[in-house]
The first five atom37 places (N, CA, C, CB, O) and aatype in JSON, in Angstrom:
{
  "aatype": [12, 0, 7, 19, 15, 5, 2, 2, 5, 15, 14, 16, 10, 19, 9, 7, 11, 19, 9, 15, 3, 10, 14, 2, 9, 1, 9, 5, 18, 2, 7, 9, 19, 10, 3, 11, 3, 3, 10, 17, 9, 2, 3, 18, 10, 10, 16, 2, 8, 16, 1, 16, 8, 11, 7, 8, 9, 19, 15, 0, 16, 5, 18, 1, 15, 7, 7, 7, 7, 18, 0, 10, 13, 6, 15, 8, 2, 8, 3, 9, 3, 2, 3, 18, 16, 3, 16, 6, 16, 16, 16, 3, 15, 3, 10, 11, 0, 7, 18, 18, 19, 0, 12, 13, 14, 9, 5, 3, 15, 16, 3, 7, 16, 11, 5, 11, 18, 19, 19, 10, 4, 8, 9, 16, 1, 7, 17, 16, 10],
  "atom_mask": [
    [1, 1, 1, 1, 1],
    [1, 1, 1, 1, 1],
    [1, 1, 1, 0, 1],
    [1, 1, 1, 1, 1],
    [1, 1, 1, 1, 1],
    [1, 1, 1, 1, 1],
    [1, 1, 1, 1, 1],
    [1, 1, 1, 1, 1],
    [1, 1, 1, 1, 1],
    [1, 1, 1, 1, 1],
    [1, 1, 1, 1, 1],
    [1, 1, 1, 1, 1],
    [1, 1, 1, 1, 1],
    [1, 1, 1, 1, 1],
    [1, 1, 1, 1, 1],
    [1, 1, 1, 0, 1],
    [1, 1, 1, 1, 1],
    [1, 1, 1, 1, 1],
    [1, 1, 1, 1, 1],
    [1, 1, 1, 1, 1],
    [1, 1, 1, 1, 1],
    [1, 1, 1, 1, 1],
    [1, 1, 1, 1, 1],
    [1, 1, 1, 1, 1],
    [1, 1, 1, 1, 1],
    [1, 1, 1, 1, 1],
    [1, 1, 1, 1, 1],
    [1, 1, 1, 1, 1],
    [1, 1, 1, 1, 1],
    [1, 1, 1, 1, 1],
    [1, 1, 1, 0, 1],
    [1, 1, 1, 1, 1],
    [1, 1, 1, 1, 1],
    [1, 1, 1, 1, 1],
    [1, 1, 1, 1, 1],
    [1, 1, 1, 1, 1],
    [1, 1, 1, 1, 1],
    [1, 1, 1, 1, 1],
    [1, 1, 1, 1, 1],
    [1, 1, 1, 1, 1],
    [1, 1, 1, 1, 1],
    [1, 1, 1, 1, 1],
    [1, 1, 1, 1, 1],
    [1, 1, 1, 1, 1],
    [1, 1, 1, 1, 1],
    [1, 1, 1, 1, 1],
    [1, 1, 1, 1, 1],
    [1, 1, 1, 1, 1],
    [1, 1, 1, 1, 1],
    [1, 1, 1, 1, 1],
    [1, 1, 1, 1, 1],
    [1, 1, 1, 1, 1],
    [1, 1, 1, 1, 1],
    [1, 1, 1, 1, 1],
    [1, 1, 1, 0, 1],
    [1, 1, 1, 1, 1],
    [1, 1, 1, 1, 1],
    [1, 1, 1, 1, 1],
    [1, 1, 1, 1, 1],
    [1, 1, 1, 1, 1],
    [1, 1, 1, 1, 1],
    [1, 1, 1, 1, 1],
    [1, 1, 1, 1, 1],
    [1, 1, 1, 1, 1],
    [1, 1, 1, 1, 1],
    [1, 1, 1, 0, 1],
    [1, 1, 1, 0, 1],
    [1, 1, 1, 0, 1],
    [1, 1, 1, 0, 1],
    [1, 1, 1, 1, 1],
    [1, 1, 1, 1, 1],
    [1, 1, 1, 1, 1],
    [1, 1, 1, 1, 1],
    [1, 1, 1, 1, 1],
    [1, 1, 1, 1, 1],
    [1, 1, 1, 1, 1],
    [1, 1, 1, 1, 1],
    [1, 1, 1, 1, 1],
    [1, 1, 1, 1, 1],
    [1, 1, 1, 1, 1],
    [1, 1, 1, 1, 1],
    [1, 1, 1, 1, 1],
    [1, 1, 1, 1, 1],
    [1, 1, 1, 1, 1],
    [1, 1, 1, 1, 1],
    [1, 1, 1, 1, 1],
    [1, 1, 1, 1, 1],
    [1, 1, 1, 1, 1],
    [1, 1, 1, 1, 1],
    [1, 1, 1, 1, 1],
    [1, 1, 1, 1, 1],
    [1, 1, 1, 1, 1],
    [1, 1, 1, 1, 1],
    [1, 1, 1, 1, 1],
    [1, 1, 1, 1, 1],
    [1, 1, 1, 1, 1],
    [1, 1, 1, 1, 1],
    [1, 1, 1, 0, 1],
    [1, 1, 1, 1, 1],
    [1, 1, 1, 1, 1],
    [1, 1, 1, 1, 1],
    [1, 1, 1, 1, 1],
    [1, 1, 1, 1, 1],
    [1, 1, 1, 1, 1],
    [1, 1, 1, 1, 1],
    [1, 1, 1, 1, 1],
    [1, 1, 1, 1, 1],
    [1, 1, 1, 1, 1],
    [1, 1, 1, 1, 1],
    [1, 1, 1, 1, 1],
    [1, 1, 1, 1, 1],
    [1, 1, 1, 0, 1],
    [1, 1, 1, 1, 1],
    [1, 1, 1, 1, 1],
    [1, 1, 1, 1, 1],
    [1, 1, 1, 1, 1],
    [1, 1, 1, 1, 1],
    [1, 1, 1, 1, 1],
    [1, 1, 1, 1, 1],
    [1, 1, 1, 1, 1],
    [1, 1, 1, 1, 1],
    [1, 1, 1, 1, 1],
    [1, 1, 1, 1, 1],
    [1, 1, 1, 1, 1],
    [1, 1, 1, 1, 1],
    [1, 1, 1, 0, 1],
    [1, 1, 1, 1, 1],
    [1, 1, 1, 1, 1],
    [1, 1, 1, 1, 1]
  ],
  "atom_positions": [
    [[-6.16, 50.43, 58.68], [-7.44, 51.09, 58.8], [-8.26, 51.2, 57.54], [-7.22, 52.41, 59.3], [-9.48, 51.03, 57.49]],
    [[-7.48, 51.49, 56.54], [-8.09, 51.64, 55.14], [-8.75, 50.29, 54.77], [-6.94, 52.03, 54.0], [-9.9, 50.28, 54.33]],
    [[-8.1, 49.22, 54.95], [-8.61, 47.87, 54.6], [-9.95, 47.54, 55.39], [0.0, 0.0, 0.0], [-10.9, 47.0, 54.82]],
    [[-9.98, 47.88, 56.63], [-11.13, 47.59, 57.43], [-12.28, 48.56, 57.0], [-10.78, 47.72, 58.96], [-13.44, 48.16, 56.95]],
    [[-11.96, 49.8, 56.71], [-12.97, 50.73, 56.27], [-13.58, 50.22, 54.89], [-12.35, 52.2, 56.13], [-14.81, 50.19, 54.76]],
    [[-12.8, 49.85, 53.94], [-13.23, 49.35, 52.69], [-14.13, 48.04, 52.82], [-12.0, 49.07, 51.85], [-15.05, 47.82, 52.04]],
    [[-13.81, 47.22, 53.84], [-14.62, 45.95, 54.02], [-15.96, 46.2, 54.6], [-13.89, 44.96, 54.91], [-16.9, 45.43, 54.41]],
    [[-16.06, 47.4, 55.39], [-17.39, 47.76, 56.1], [-18.11, 48.76, 55.34], [-17.17, 48.31, 57.54], [-19.01, 49.38, 55.92]],
    [[-17.84, 49.0, 54.12], [-18.69, 49.92, 53.37], [-20.08, 49.35, 53.04], [-17.99, 50.31, 52.08], [-20.25, 48.15, 52.81]],
    [[-21.05, 50.27, 53.05], [-22.42, 49.76, 52.6], [-22.27, 49.44, 51.21], [-23.6, 50.79, 52.8], [-21.5, 50.07, 50.49]],
    [[-23.05, 48.39, 50.74], [-23.12, 48.04, 49.32], [-23.73, 49.2, 48.44], [-23.96, 46.74, 49.16], [-24.46, 50.05, 48.94]],
    [[-23.42, 49.18, 47.23], [-23.86, 50.17, 46.44], [-24.91, 49.57, 45.44], [-22.7, 50.84, 45.77], [-24.96, 48.37, 45.19]],
    [[-25.73, 50.5, 44.89], [-26.69, 50.01, 43.94], [-25.95, 49.54, 42.58], [-27.79, 51.15, 43.66], [-25.05, 50.21, 42.08]],
    [[-26.36, 48.49, 42.11], [-25.72, 47.92, 40.82], [-26.75, 47.72, 39.69], [-25.03, 46.52, 41.12], [-27.95, 47.6, 39.95]],
    [[-26.28, 47.69, 38.47], [-27.09, 47.5, 37.24], [-26.86, 46.09, 36.79], [-26.72, 48.53, 36.1], [-25.73, 45.6, 36.75]],
    [[-27.94, 45.43, 36.44], [-27.86, 44.09, 35.88], [-28.75, 44.08, 34.59], [0.0, 0.0, 0.0], [-29.65, 44.91, 34.43]],
    [[-28.48, 43.13, 33.71], [-29.21, 43.03, 32.5], [-29.86, 41.65, 32.45], [-28.31, 43.28, 31.31], [-29.26, 40.59, 32.61]],
    [[-31.31, 41.79, 32.16], [-32.08, 40.61, 32.11], [-31.73, 39.73, 30.87], [-33.54, 40.97, 32.11], [-31.91, 40.19, 29.74]],
    [[-31.26, 38.57, 31.06], [-30.98, 37.74, 29.9], [-32.04, 36.63, 29.54], [-29.67, 37.08, 30.12], [-32.05, 36.04, 28.46]],
    [[-32.9, 36.4, 30.53], [-34.02, 35.39, 30.34], [-35.18, 35.9, 30.99], [-33.69, 34.0, 30.89], [-35.06, 36.39, 32.1]],
    [[-36.42, 35.84, 30.39], [-37.59, 36.28, 30.98], [-38.07, 35.42, 32.13], [-38.58, 36.4, 29.99], [-37.48, 34.38, 32.43]],
    [[-39.1, 35.84, 32.73], [-39.81, 35.1, 33.82], [-40.48, 33.87, 33.11], [-40.92, 36.06, 34.59], [-40.74, 33.98, 31.92]],
    [[-40.75, 32.78, 33.72], [-40.55, 32.51, 35.12], [-39.14, 32.03, 35.44], [-41.54, 31.5, 35.57], [-38.76, 32.0, 36.61]],
    [[-38.38, 31.67, 34.46], [-37.0, 31.28, 34.72], [-35.95, 32.43, 34.49], [-36.67, 30.09, 33.81], [-35.01, 32.33, 33.7]],
    [[-36.2, 33.47, 35.22], [-35.46, 34.76, 35.04], [-33.95, 34.46, 35.23], [-35.98, 35.89, 36.1], [-33.56, 33.66, 36.08]],
    [[-33.13, 35.12, 34.44], [-31.72, 35.14, 34.65], [-31.24, 36.51, 34.41], [-31.01, 34.15, 33.77], [-31.59, 37.09, 33.39]],
    [[-30.45, 37.1, 35.28], [-29.85, 38.43, 35.15], [-28.36, 38.41, 35.16], [-30.34, 39.32, 36.23], [-27.79, 37.77, 36.05]],
    [[-27.7, 39.03, 34.32], [-26.24, 39.04, 34.22], [-25.74, 40.36, 34.97], [-25.76, 39.0, 32.63], [-26.15, 41.48, 34.69]],
    [[-24.87, 40.08, 35.91], [-24.21, 41.16, 36.5], [-22.77, 40.87, 36.87], [-24.96, 41.58, 37.66], [-22.48, 39.85, 37.5]],
    [[-21.86, 41.77, 36.48], [-20.46, 41.73, 36.81], [-19.8, 40.27, 36.47], [-20.31, 42.09, 38.34], [-19.05, 39.68, 37.25]],
    [[-20.18, 39.83, 35.25], [-19.61, 38.65, 34.79], [-20.27, 37.33, 35.3], [0.0, 0.0, 0.0], [-19.86, 36.24, 34.91]],
    [[-21.27, 37.46, 36.18], [-21.92, 36.18, 36.69], [-23.45, 36.31, 36.31], [-21.71, 35.99, 38.38], [-24.0, 37.39, 36.14]],
    [[-24.05, 35.12, 36.19], [-25.43, 35.03, 35.92], [-26.17, 34.58, 37.13], [-25.67, 34.12, 34.79], [-25.94, 33.51, 37.69]],
    [[-27.12, 35.47, 37.55], [-27.96, 35.2, 38.66], [-29.29, 34.59, 38.21], [-28.17, 36.46, 39.44], [-29.81, 35.01, 37.17]],
    [[-29.87, 33.63, 38.93], [-31.14, 33.02, 38.59], [-32.06, 33.34, 39.73], [-31.03, 31.47, 38.33], [-31.7, 34.02, 40.69]],
    [[-33.28, 32.8, 39.59], [-34.33, 33.16, 40.55], [-34.01, 32.85, 41.99], [-35.58, 32.48, 40.19], [-34.59, 33.46, 42.89]],
    [[-33.07, 31.87, 42.25], [-32.66, 31.53, 43.56], [-31.7, 32.54, 44.19], [-32.05, 30.21, 43.53], [-31.38, 32.51, 45.38]],
    [[-31.28, 33.4, 43.36], [-30.29, 34.47, 43.89], [-30.99, 35.8, 44.04], [-29.03, 34.67, 42.91], [-30.36, 36.73, 44.53]],
    [[-32.25, 35.97, 43.66], [-32.93, 37.11, 43.58], [-34.12, 37.34, 44.48], [-33.29, 37.23, 42.34], [-34.88, 36.39, 44.69]],
    [[-34.33, 38.48, 45.02], [-35.54, 38.97, 45.67], [-36.21, 39.96, 44.64], [-35.19, 39.69, 47.1], [-35.46, 40.82, 44.18]],
    [[-37.4, 39.95, 44.25], [-37.85, 40.71, 43.13], [-39.03, 41.7, 43.64], [-38.33, 39.69, 41.95], [-39.95, 41.22, 44.3]],
    [[-39.01, 42.91, 43.37], [-40.14, 43.83, 43.65], [-41.42, 43.36, 42.97], [-39.82, 45.27, 43.18], [-41.47, 43.2, 41.75]],
    [[-42.45, 43.14, 43.8], [-43.76, 42.61, 43.36], [-44.23, 43.4, 42.11], [-44.83, 42.71, 44.54], [-44.76, 42.79, 41.18]],
    [[-44.05, 44.68, 42.08], [-44.6, 45.6, 41.1], [-44.15, 45.11, 39.65], [-44.1, 47.11, 41.43], [-44.84, 45.3, 38.65]],
    [[-42.99, 44.5, 39.62], [-42.36, 44.16, 38.31], [-42.94, 42.85, 37.75], [-40.8, 44.03, 38.48], [-42.57, 42.47, 36.63]],
    [[-43.76, 42.19, 38.42], [-44.28, 40.87, 38.04], [-45.6, 40.87, 37.35], [-44.39, 40.04, 39.21], [-46.45, 41.72, 37.62]],
    [[-45.78, 39.95, 36.47], [-47.18, 39.83, 35.79], [-48.15, 39.41, 36.78], [-47.22, 38.81, 34.61], [-47.86, 38.58, 37.64]],
    [[-49.36, 39.98, 36.68], [-50.62, 39.8, 37.5], [-50.52, 40.28, 38.95], [-51.0, 38.32, 37.53], [-51.15, 39.79, 39.88]],
    [[-49.61, 41.35, 39.04], [-49.52, 42.08, 40.38], [-50.79, 43.04, 40.37], [-48.02, 42.97, 40.56], [-51.07, 43.77, 39.42]],
    [[-51.49, 42.97, 41.5], [-52.74, 43.77, 41.68], [-52.51, 44.84, 42.71], [-53.96, 42.87, 42.12], [-51.98, 44.59, 43.8]],
    [[-52.9, 46.03, 42.36], [-52.93, 47.17, 43.36], [-54.37, 47.81, 43.33], [-51.79, 48.31, 42.99], [-55.0, 47.94, 42.29]],
    [[-54.79, 48.17, 44.45], [-56.0, 48.91, 44.6], [-55.78, 50.27, 44.98], [-56.84, 48.32, 45.53], [-55.03, 50.54, 45.91]],
    [[-56.47, 51.25, 44.22], [-56.47, 52.65, 44.47], [-57.74, 53.09, 45.05], [-56.19, 53.4, 43.28], [-58.78, 52.7, 44.53]],
    [[-57.76, 53.87, 46.09], [-58.93, 54.36, 46.75], [-58.78, 55.88, 46.76], [-59.1, 53.75, 48.2], [-57.66, 56.39, 46.78]],
    [[-59.9, 56.59, 46.74], [-59.87, 57.99, 46.85], [-61.27, 58.64, 46.94], [0.0, 0.0, 0.0], [-62.27, 57.93, 47.1]],
    [[-61.36, 59.93, 46.84], [-62.57, 60.65, 46.8], [-62.52, 61.76, 45.85], [-62.93, 61.13, 48.09], [-61.58, 62.56, 45.85]],
    [[-63.65, 61.83, 44.89], [-63.54, 62.8, 43.89], [-64.74, 63.79, 44.07], [-63.51, 62.13, 42.47], [-65.87, 63.38, 44.34]],
    [[-64.44, 65.1, 43.91], [-65.43, 66.11, 44.05], [-65.29, 66.95, 42.76], [-65.25, 66.95, 45.4], [-64.22, 67.52, 42.53]],
    [[-66.32, 67.05, 41.92], [-66.2, 67.65, 40.63], [-67.63, 67.88, 40.13], [-65.35, 66.74, 39.65], [-68.58, 67.84, 40.9]],
    [[-67.76, 68.13, 38.84], [-69.07, 68.27, 38.15], [-68.88, 67.88, 36.71], [-69.65, 69.74, 38.25], [-67.77, 67.92, 36.17]],
    [[-70.01, 67.5, 36.11], [-69.88, 67.22, 34.75], [-70.08, 68.59, 33.95], [-70.9, 66.1, 34.34], [-70.62, 69.58, 34.45]],
    [[-69.62, 68.53, 32.75], [-69.63, 69.75, 31.97], [-71.13, 70.05, 31.56], [-68.68, 69.6, 30.68], [-71.97, 69.16, 31.44]],
    [[-71.37, 71.36, 31.37], [-72.67, 71.84, 31.11], [-73.05, 71.32, 29.6], [-72.7, 73.48, 31.27], [-72.28, 71.48, 28.65]],
    [[-74.23, 70.72, 29.49], [-74.7, 70.26, 28.19], [-75.94, 71.09, 27.77], [-75.04, 68.73, 28.25], [-76.87, 71.37, 28.54]],
    [[-75.86, 71.45, 26.49], [-77.04, 72.27, 26.05], [-78.2, 71.33, 25.68], [-76.67, 73.2, 24.81], [-78.01, 70.21, 25.21]],
    [[-79.36, 71.84, 25.91], [-80.53, 70.94, 25.64], [-81.06, 71.3, 24.15], [0.0, 0.0, 0.0], [-80.43, 72.03, 23.38]],
    [[-82.24, 70.72, 23.87], [-82.83, 70.99, 22.7], [-84.29, 71.19, 22.7], [0.0, 0.0, 0.0], [-84.91, 70.87, 23.72]],
    [[-84.93, 71.7, 21.66], [-86.35, 71.71, 21.55], [-87.01, 72.88, 22.43], [0.0, 0.0, 0.0], [-88.23, 73.05, 22.39]],
    [[-86.21, 73.69, 23.21], [-86.69, 74.75, 23.86], [-87.5, 74.42, 25.16], [0.0, 0.0, 0.0], [-88.05, 75.32, 25.8]],
    [[-87.56, 73.1, 25.52], [-88.31, 72.71, 26.71], [-87.31, 72.91, 28.0], [-88.84, 71.12, 26.54], [-86.09, 72.75, 27.95]],
    [[-87.99, 73.26, 29.06], [-87.21, 73.53, 30.37], [-86.42, 72.3, 30.82], [-88.2, 73.95, 31.54], [-85.28, 72.4, 31.26]],
    [[-87.1, 71.11, 30.69], [-86.37, 69.94, 31.05], [-85.1, 69.58, 30.28], [-87.23, 68.88, 30.96], [-84.27, 68.81, 30.76]],
    [[-84.94, 70.15, 29.05], [-83.83, 69.97, 28.23], [-82.73, 71.17, 28.21], [-84.37, 69.74, 26.88], [-81.77, 71.22, 27.45]],
    [[-83.03, 72.06, 29.12], [-82.05, 73.27, 29.17], [-80.8, 72.93, 29.61], [-82.49, 74.35, 30.03], [-80.67, 71.87, 30.23]],
    [[-79.79, 73.67, 29.4], [-78.31, 73.35, 29.72], [-78.25, 73.08, 31.21], [-77.27, 74.58, 29.31], [-78.78, 73.86, 32.0]],
    [[-77.6, 72.01, 31.59], [-77.42, 71.62, 33.01], [-76.18, 70.77, 33.18], [-78.66, 70.86, 33.53], [-75.61, 70.26, 32.22]],
    [[-75.79, 70.63, 34.43], [-74.64, 69.67, 34.76], [-75.07, 68.8, 35.97], [-73.25, 70.48, 35.11], [-76.18, 68.91, 36.49]],
    [[-74.21, 68.01, 36.35], [-74.5, 67.1, 37.61], [-73.2, 67.17, 38.48], [-74.86, 65.44, 37.17], [-72.07, 67.03, 38.02]],
    [[-73.48, 67.39, 39.76], [-72.34, 67.31, 40.73], [-71.82, 65.98, 41.03], [-72.73, 67.88, 41.99], [-72.59, 65.02, 41.05]],
    [[-70.59, 65.83, 41.25], [-69.92, 64.57, 41.54], [-69.3, 64.69, 42.94], [-68.82, 64.23, 40.45], [-68.55, 65.63, 43.2]],
    [[-69.59, 63.83, 43.76], [-69.03, 63.8, 45.24], [-69.1, 62.4, 45.64], [-69.88, 64.73, 46.31], [-70.02, 61.99, 46.34]],
    [[-68.07, 61.59, 45.2], [-68.15, 60.11, 45.48], [-66.8, 59.56, 45.86], [-68.69, 59.32, 44.25], [-65.75, 60.03, 45.43]],
    [[-66.88, 58.51, 46.72], [-65.75, 57.73, 46.91], [-65.53, 56.81, 45.76], [-65.86, 57.0, 48.15], [-66.5, 56.43, 45.09]],
    [[-64.31, 56.43, 45.49], [-64.07, 55.35, 44.48], [-62.98, 54.39, 44.82], [-63.75, 55.95, 43.17], [-62.08, 54.7, 45.6]],
    [[-63.06, 53.27, 44.25], [-62.07, 52.23, 44.32], [-61.75, 51.68, 42.93], [-62.55, 51.12, 45.24], [-62.67, 51.3, 42.2]],
    [[-60.52, 51.62, 42.56], [-60.07, 51.12, 41.25], [-59.0, 50.07, 41.5], [-59.51, 52.28, 40.32], [-58.12, 50.21, 42.34]],
    [[-59.12, 49.05, 40.75], [-58.16, 47.99, 40.83], [-57.31, 47.86, 39.55], [-58.88, 46.71, 41.12], [-57.84, 47.83, 38.44]],
    [[-56.06, 47.79, 39.71], [-55.07, 47.73, 38.49], [-54.33, 46.41, 38.65], [-53.97, 49.02, 38.45], [-53.71, 46.12, 39.67]],
    [[-54.44, 45.68, 37.64], [-53.64, 44.45, 37.57], [-52.66, 44.47, 36.33], [-54.6, 43.2, 37.5], [-53.08, 44.63, 35.19]],
    [[-51.39, 44.3, 36.62], [-50.38, 44.32, 35.54], [-50.59, 43.08, 34.65], [-48.91, 44.34, 36.14], [-50.86, 42.0, 35.16]],
    [[-50.46, 43.23, 33.36], [-50.7, 42.21, 32.33], [-49.45, 41.82, 31.7], [-51.64, 42.67, 31.31], [-49.48, 40.93, 30.85]],
    [[-48.4, 42.38, 32.0], [-47.02, 42.16, 31.44], [-45.93, 42.43, 32.57], [-46.77, 43.16, 30.14], [-46.15, 43.16, 33.54]],
    [[-44.84, 41.82, 32.38], [-43.74, 41.94, 33.32], [-42.75, 43.1, 32.8], [-42.97, 40.5, 33.45], [-42.65, 43.34, 31.6]],
    [[-42.07, 43.76, 33.7], [-41.01, 44.72, 33.39], [-39.69, 44.01, 33.48], [-41.06, 45.93, 34.34], [-38.65, 44.65, 33.69]],
    [[-39.71, 42.72, 33.33], [-38.47, 41.92, 33.4], [-38.19, 41.14, 32.14], [-38.55, 40.96, 34.54], [-38.15, 39.91, 32.2]],
    [[-38.01, 41.72, 31.08], [-37.92, 41.1, 29.77], [-36.36, 41.03, 29.37], [-38.82, 41.95, 28.68], [-35.6, 41.92, 29.75]],
    [[-35.95, 40.03, 28.64], [-34.62, 39.96, 28.08], [-34.23, 41.28, 27.48], [-34.53, 38.88, 27.04], [-35.01, 41.93, 26.78]],
    [[-33.06, 41.66, 27.76], [-32.53, 42.97, 27.14], [-32.77, 44.13, 28.11], [0.0, 0.0, 0.0], [-32.04, 45.12, 28.03]],
    [[-33.71, 44.06, 28.97], [-33.97, 45.16, 29.92], [-32.83, 45.31, 30.95], [-35.31, 44.91, 30.66], [-32.16, 44.32, 31.25]],
    [[-32.6, 46.47, 31.48], [-31.7, 46.74, 32.57], [-32.42, 46.9, 33.77], [-30.88, 47.9, 32.34], [-33.5, 47.5, 33.73]],
    [[-31.94, 46.42, 34.9], [-32.64, 46.57, 36.23], [-31.65, 47.16, 37.26], [-33.21, 45.16, 36.75], [-30.44, 46.95, 37.2]],
    [[-32.21, 47.87, 38.15], [-31.34, 48.4, 39.29], [-31.45, 47.34, 40.42], [-31.83, 49.93, 39.82], [-32.57, 46.94, 40.76]],
    [[-30.4, 46.92, 40.96], [-30.4, 45.91, 41.97], [-29.49, 46.28, 43.23], [-29.93, 44.6, 41.32], [-28.48, 46.98, 43.1]],
    [[-29.88, 45.82, 44.35], [-29.04, 46.09, 45.53], [-28.66, 44.79, 46.19], [-29.77, 47.0, 46.53], [-29.5, 43.97, 46.55]],
    [[-27.28, 44.63, 46.34], [-26.82, 43.29, 47.05], [-27.19, 43.31, 48.39], [-25.3, 43.03, 47.0], [-27.14, 44.34, 49.06]],
    [[-27.58, 42.17, 48.85], [-27.84, 41.86, 50.34], [-27.32, 40.6, 50.87], [-29.26, 41.83, 50.61], [-27.09, 39.69, 50.08]],
    [[-27.11, 40.46, 52.09], [-26.89, 39.16, 52.68], [-28.12, 38.41, 52.97], [-26.13, 39.27, 53.88], [-28.85, 38.95, 53.8]],
    [[-28.5, 37.32, 52.47], [-29.82, 36.7, 52.57], [-29.97, 36.19, 54.07], [-29.97, 35.48, 51.49], [-29.29, 35.31, 54.6]],
    [[-30.91, 36.85, 54.62], [-31.19, 36.55, 56.16], [-31.96, 35.14, 56.3], [-32.15, 37.81, 56.86], [-32.07, 34.6, 57.4]],
    [[-32.43, 34.67, 55.27], [-33.14, 33.36, 55.42], [-32.18, 32.2, 55.61], [-34.02, 33.07, 54.19], [-32.55, 31.18, 56.19]],
    [[-30.95, 32.36, 55.13], [-30.05, 31.3, 55.36], [-28.59, 31.85, 55.85], [-29.96, 30.46, 54.04], [-27.71, 31.08, 56.23]],
    [[-28.44, 33.23, 55.79], [-27.31, 33.86, 56.38], [-26.04, 33.61, 55.69], [0.0, 0.0, 0.0], [-25.03, 34.14, 56.16]],
    [[-25.94, 32.84, 54.61], [-24.68, 32.51, 54.04], [-24.47, 33.08, 52.59], [-24.57, 31.01, 54.03], [-23.34, 33.35, 52.18]],
    [[-25.45, 33.23, 51.94], [-25.45, 33.57, 50.41], [-25.76, 35.0, 50.16], [-26.52, 32.71, 49.61], [-26.66, 35.59, 50.77]],
    [[-24.97, 35.58, 49.23], [-25.37, 36.93, 48.86], [-26.43, 36.81, 47.83], [-24.2, 37.76, 48.34], [-26.37, 36.0, 46.91]],
    [[-27.44, 37.65, 48.02], [-28.56, 37.73, 47.13], [-28.73, 39.21, 46.48], [-29.84, 37.32, 47.94], [-27.99, 40.11, 46.87]],
    [[-29.59, 39.43, 45.62], [-29.76, 40.76, 45.09], [-31.35, 41.09, 45.06], [-29.08, 40.85, 43.59], [-32.19, 40.31, 44.62]],
    [[-31.61, 42.26, 45.56], [-33.02, 42.71, 45.47], [-33.18, 43.48, 44.2], [-33.43, 43.58, 46.7], [-32.54, 44.5, 44.0]],
    [[-34.06, 42.99, 43.31], [-34.34, 43.68, 42.0], [-35.34, 44.77, 42.34], [-34.93, 42.66, 40.84], [-36.49, 44.49, 42.71]],
    [[-34.91, 45.96, 42.23], [-35.76, 47.18, 42.53], [-36.69, 47.59, 41.48], [-34.93, 48.34, 42.82], [-37.9, 47.66, 41.67]],
    [[-36.05, 47.88, 40.25], [-36.84, 48.46, 39.3], [-36.23, 48.27, 37.95], [-37.06, 49.84, 39.6], [-35.04, 47.98, 37.86]],
    [[-36.98, 48.42, 36.89], [-36.49, 48.34, 35.52], [-36.1, 49.82, 35.13], [-37.63, 47.7, 34.52], [-36.84, 50.78, 35.34]],
    [[-34.86, 49.9, 34.53], [-34.35, 51.17, 34.3], [-33.98, 51.31, 32.8], [-33.18, 51.41, 35.2], [-33.84, 50.31, 32.1]],
    [[-33.81, 52.61, 32.32], [-33.44, 52.78, 30.9], [-32.22, 53.79, 30.86], [-34.73, 53.33, 30.01], [-32.07, 54.76, 31.61]],
    [[-31.39, 53.41, 29.86], [-30.22, 54.36, 29.72], [-30.83, 55.69, 29.3], [-29.11, 53.83, 28.62], [-31.75, 55.77, 28.49]],
    [[-30.18, 56.86, 29.96], [-30.66, 58.13, 29.69], [-30.44, 58.49, 28.2], [0.0, 0.0, 0.0], [-31.28, 59.14, 27.57]],
    [[-29.37, 58.08, 27.71], [-29.05, 58.62, 26.27], [-29.89, 57.87, 25.25], [-27.46, 58.43, 25.88], [-29.79, 58.22, 24.08]],
    [[-30.7, 56.87, 25.57], [-31.55, 56.24, 24.66], [-32.91, 56.92, 24.57], [-31.69, 54.84, 25.03], [-33.76, 56.56, 23.75]],
    [[-33.09, 57.89, 25.41], [-34.58, 58.53, 25.41], [-34.67, 59.48, 24.28], [-34.95, 59.37, 26.81], [-35.71, 60.1, 24.07]]
  ]
}
C-alpha cells in the first residue's frame, strides 16, 4: 500500500536555476538540464509580453493658487471622472542566467509520453533580501 501511495502522490513544486537566457533557454533541475522543448513558460516572464489595464478614476486635481488678483486666476481645481486604458509591454525577461524559477512538473498532454515542466515565476532566495 505504501508503494502505491507514493507512486500516486501529486507532484510538488520544484526550484530550477536558469543557466542560459532566452531564446535558447536552459534550466538546471535535479542534475538534469531542461531546454525549451521540456518547458511550458508563463507568458508574463517573456520579453515583449503585453498586458492591458482598464479602469475608472474619480478624483480631482490639487488646488492651484492664481496670481494678479483677477477672478479668472483665483485658486481652483478640476474634477476627474474618466475611464482609462493603459498598455504595459515588458522590455526584458525574468529568465536570465543565474535566476531561480519555481516550476511544476506535468505530464505533457500534447504527446502523453514526456514529462515537462511549467515555469511559473522567477523567485529569489529569502536570505538574499
